[in-house]
C-alpha positions in Angstrom: 0.1 0.0 0.1 1.3 3.1 -1.2 1.4 6.1 1.4 -0.1 9.3 0.0 1.7 12.3 0.8 0.1 15.7 0.4 2.3 19.0 0.5 0.5 21.4 2.8 0.9 24.7 1.3 2.2 27.7 3.9 0.5 30.6 4.6 3.2 33.0 3.6 4.1 35.9 7.0 2.9 38.9 5.0 0.2 37.5 3.8 -1.1 36.6 7.3 -0.5 40.6 8.2 -2.6 41.8 5.4 -5.1 39.6 6.2 -5.4 40.2 9.9 -5.6 44.1 9.1 -8.6 43.5 6.9 -9.9 41.4 9.5 -9.8 44.2 12.0 -10.8 46.9 9.2 -13.7 45.2 8.1 -15.0 44.4 11.7 -14.5 48.1 12.0 -16.6 48.5 8.9 -19.1 46.3 9.7 -19.9 48.0 13.3 -19.4 51.3 11.5 -22.5 50.4 9.1 -25.3 49.2 11.8 -24.0 51.6 13.9 -23.9 54.8 11.6 -27.7 54.6 10.4 -29.0 54.1 14.0 -27.2 57.1 15.6 -26.8 59.4 12.5 -29.7 61.7 13.7 -28.5 62.6 17.0 -24.6 62.8 15.3 -26.5 65.3 12.7 -28.0 67.2 16.0 -25.0 67.2 17.8 -22.9 68.8 15.3 -25.2 71.6 14.4 -25.6 72.8 17.7 -21.5 73.2 18.0 -20.7 77.0 17.1 -18.7 77.2 14.0 -19.9 73.4 12.9 -18.9 74.0 9.5 -15.5 73.8 10.0 -16.1 70.8 11.7 -17.6 69.0 9.3 -17.4 68.9 5.5 -20.9 69.0 3.5 -19.8 65.6 2.2 -19.5 64.4 6.0 -22.8 65.6 6.6 -24.2 63.8 3.8 -22.8 60.8 4.6 -24.4 61.0 7.6 -27.7 61.6 6.2 -27.5 58.6 4.0 -30.1 56.4 5.3 -30.6 52.3 5.8 -30.1 51.4 2.3 -26.7 53.0 1.6 -25.7 51.4 4.8 -26.9 48.2 3.9 -25.4 47.7 0.8 -22.1 48.9 2.6 -22.6 46.5 5.3 -23.1 43.7 2.4 -20.0 44.8 0.4 -18.0 44.8 3.7 -19.0 42.1 4.7 -17.5 40.3 1.2 -14.7 42.0 1.4 -14.0 39.9 5.0 -15.4 36.7 3.6 -12.5 37.1 0.9 -10.5 37.5 3.4 -10.9 35.0 5.2 -10.7 32.5 1.9 -7.3 34.7 1.2 -6.4 33.1 5.0 -7.2 29.7 3.4 -5.4 30.2 0.3 -8.2 30.5 -2.1 -7.9 32.2 -5.0 -11.4 33.3 -5.5 -11.1 35.2 -2.3 -8.8 37.7 -3.5 -11.2 37.8 -6.3 -13.8 38.7 -3.9 -11.9 41.1 -1.8 -11.3 42.8 -5.4 -14.8 43.3 -6.5 -16.2 44.2 -3.3 -13.7 47.0 -2.4 -13.7 48.8 -5.9 -17.8 48.5 -5.6 -17.4 50.5 -1.5 -14.7 53.1 -3.8 -17.9 53.8 -5.7 -20.4 53.4 -3.2 -20.8 57.5 -2.8 -20.7 58.3 -6.3 -23.7 55.9 -7.0 -25.7 56.4 -4.1 -25.0 59.8 -3.1 -24.2 61.6 -6.4 -20.5 62.4 -4.5 -17.6 63.0 -6.9 -14.8 60.1 -6.9 -12.4 60.9 -4.1 -9.0 59.2 -5.8 -7.2 60.0 -1.8 -10.1 56.5 -0.9 -8.4 55.0 -3.9 -5.1 54.5 -2.7 -5.0 52.1 0.6 -7.4 49.8 -1.1 -5.3 49.9 -4.0 -2.5 49.4 -1.9 -4.1 46.1 -0.4 -5.5 44.7 -3.3 -1.8 45.3 -4.7 -0.2 43.6 -1.6 -2.6 40.7 -1.6 -1.9 40.4 -5.8 1.8 39.8 -5.0 0.8 36.3 -2.8 -2.0 35.0 -5.7 0.8 32.4 -6.5 0.4 31.3 -3.2 -3.1 30.3 -3.4 -5.4 27.9 -5.5 
């Protein structure tokens, strides 16, 4: 009887670091997507009651606070998809990279699609960096 030896792929340490950072950021994003619509009215009231509130919050920030449940529900779904993709990449599954990339590109476009806001290219830097760093590790995924 022949023994079958299966080679277990080891996750690169930097991929582990990227995944943990993604787990933390998506956890915070999920929390924010749930909490913000529940307290947004109170936040708007509090901020507008402060003297000189125009300097404290941009118009775009106020639009985000008033975005409503649909916006934050879509955000919650996309952030959850991003988390699911990171979990798959943790398990060295290539599909995770594609799910993560799609979710983050849609999250970048979300304010423009739902709220009519201009694209903020600075907001693409961090997701783009993570997508690029994850792409480097595609050779370890199957």
